[in-house]
C-alpha positions in Angstrom: 130.9 71.6 -59.2 131.3 73.8 -62.2 133.8 77.1 -62.0 130.9 79.4 -62.7 128.5 78.3 -60.4 131.4 77.8 -57.9 132.0 82.0 -58.5 128.5 83.1 -58.2 128.2 80.9 -54.7 131.6 82.6 -53.9 130.7 86.3 -54.4 127.0 85.6 -52.8 129.0 84.2 -49.7 130.9 88.6 -49.3 129.6 90.0 -46.7 126.4 92.6 -48.1 125.9 95.8 -46.6 122.2 96.9 -46.6 123.3 100.5 -47.7 120.4 102.7 -49.8 122.0 105.1 -51.9 122.3 106.9 -55.2 123.7 105.2 -58.2 123.8 106.1 -62.0 123.8 103.4 -64.4 124.4 103.2 -67.8 123.4 99.5 -69.9 125.7 99.3 -73.3 125.0 102.6 -76.0 121.7 103.5 -73.8 121.2 106.8 -71.6 122.1 106.5 -68.0 119.1 105.6 -65.4 118.8 106.6 -62.1 118.9 103.6 -59.8 119.1 102.9 -55.6 121.5 100.7 -54.1 120.0 97.6 -52.1 122.9 96.0 -50.8 126.8 96.5 -51.7 129.4 93.3 -51.1 133.3 93.4 -52.2 131.9 91.3 -55.6 128.7 92.9 -56.1 125.8 95.4 -56.0 122.2 95.1 -56.4 119.8 97.9 -57.2 116.7 98.8 -57.7 115.5 100.6 -61.8 113.2 101.1 -63.3 113.8 99.2 -66.4 114.8 95.7 -66.7 118.3 95.1 -68.0 119.3 91.9 -69.5 121.5 89.5 -67.9 125.4 89.2 -69.2 124.7 92.5 -70.1 127.9 95.1 -69.0 126.8 98.3 -67.2 128.9 101.3 -66.1 127.7 102.5 -62.7 128.7 105.3 -60.2 128.6 104.9 -56.7 128.7 108.6 -54.6 129.7 106.7 -50.8 129.4 109.4 -48.4 131.9 111.4 -46.2 129.3 110.5 -43.3 129.5 107.7 -43.6 133.4 106.9 -44.4 134.4 109.0 -41.6 136.5 110.6 -44.4 136.4 114.8 -45.1 134.9 114.4 -48.8 132.6 112.4 -50.7 134.4 109.4 -52.3 133.1 108.4 -55.7 133.2 104.5 -57.0 133.1 104.3 -60.8 132.7 100.7 -61.5 132.2 98.4 -64.6 129.9 94.9 -64.1 127.4 92.7 -65.6 124.0 92.0 -64.8 123.9 88.7 -63.3 119.9 88.7 -62.4 117.0 90.8 -62.6 113.6 90.4 -61.2 110.5 92.7 -60.6 109.7 93.7 -57.4 106.6 95.9 -57.0 106.8 98.1 -59.9 110.8 98.4 -60.2 113.2 96.2 -60.8 116.1 94.7 -59.0 119.2 94.1 -60.4 122.3 92.0 -59.0 125.7 92.6 -60.6 129.0 91.4 -60.1 131.7 94.8 -60.2 134.8 93.4 -62.7 136.3 96.5 -62.7 135.9 100.0 -60.1 138.1 103.2 -59.8 138.0 105.6 -56.1 137.9 109.5 -57.2 137.6 112.2 -54.7 134.1 113.7 -55.0 
């Protein structure tokens, strides 16, 4: 089995948490797009967005984790950099899967 496939399978075997959160996504130099997460895992995220994104493209996205979910006094923002690994039509919107290459936590 080649390394790329092993890496993909490792990421897909991570526990996925089905959680719907608002997310802001920016691909390359394009404007920020509103999106909503479908699920999040240790290595990636799947979200719904109105426009297609090219597989392999670099994206930046910001997810706000609610204090009530985390059990913390304040929301926590997670700023991420990743790459699109899949994009598929689901009705009138696109389901985009991305790996997370870098992330940084910030208190809201």
